[in-house]
N, C-alpha and C positions, 0 to 999 in steps of 0.2 A: 292123632294117634302118636304116642311116643313109644317106641320099642326099647327094651333093655339095652344097655351098652354091650357091645360084643367085641371081644379081643381076639386076635388072630391066633391060631393053633400053634404057630411057630414062635410065639412070645417065649422069651427065655425065663429061667427060674427067678431072676431078679425083677421081672415085670417090664423089661424094656420093650415097650410096644405101644401102639396106639389103640384106641378103642373107637368104634363108630356106632351110631344108632340113627334111626329115622325119628325125626321130631316134626310132626306136621308135614309141610310140604318141603322139607330140607333134610339134608344128611348132615350130622354133626360129627366132629372128630376131636379127640382130646388125647393127652398123654396118659397112659394107664397109671403111672405112679402119682399123678397130681389131679385127683378126682375133683378138687375144688378150684383148679386152675383154668386158664382160658380154653374156650371151646371155639373151634373153627367151624363156620357154617357154610354149606355149599348147596346149590340147587342139584336136583337129580341129574340134570344135563352136565354140570360141572364135575360132579363125582364120577358119572360115567366116562367122561373124557379122561379123568385121572386113572380109573381103572383100566381103560383101554391102553393108555400109555404104559402103565405097569406090566400088563399082560405082554405087551410087545417090546419089553426091554428098553424102552426109551429113557429110563432113569437109572439104569444099571451103572453108568459112569459115576453116579454120586456115592456109590459104595466104597469107592477107593480101591486100593490094592488087595 
């Protein structure tokens, strides 16, 4: 089963965001402005670990000032 690409609600008017979808046994991620560009593929466990880190502010330092 492949779900449609889903973009975050916080995406700005210029489309600066990522999109994600479920594709079989994996979660895929791409840049929303480059629909034909590269796609990153993750296992559900890998994506869950990323989401957990994001929820717990582990990556906030990457946003800069």
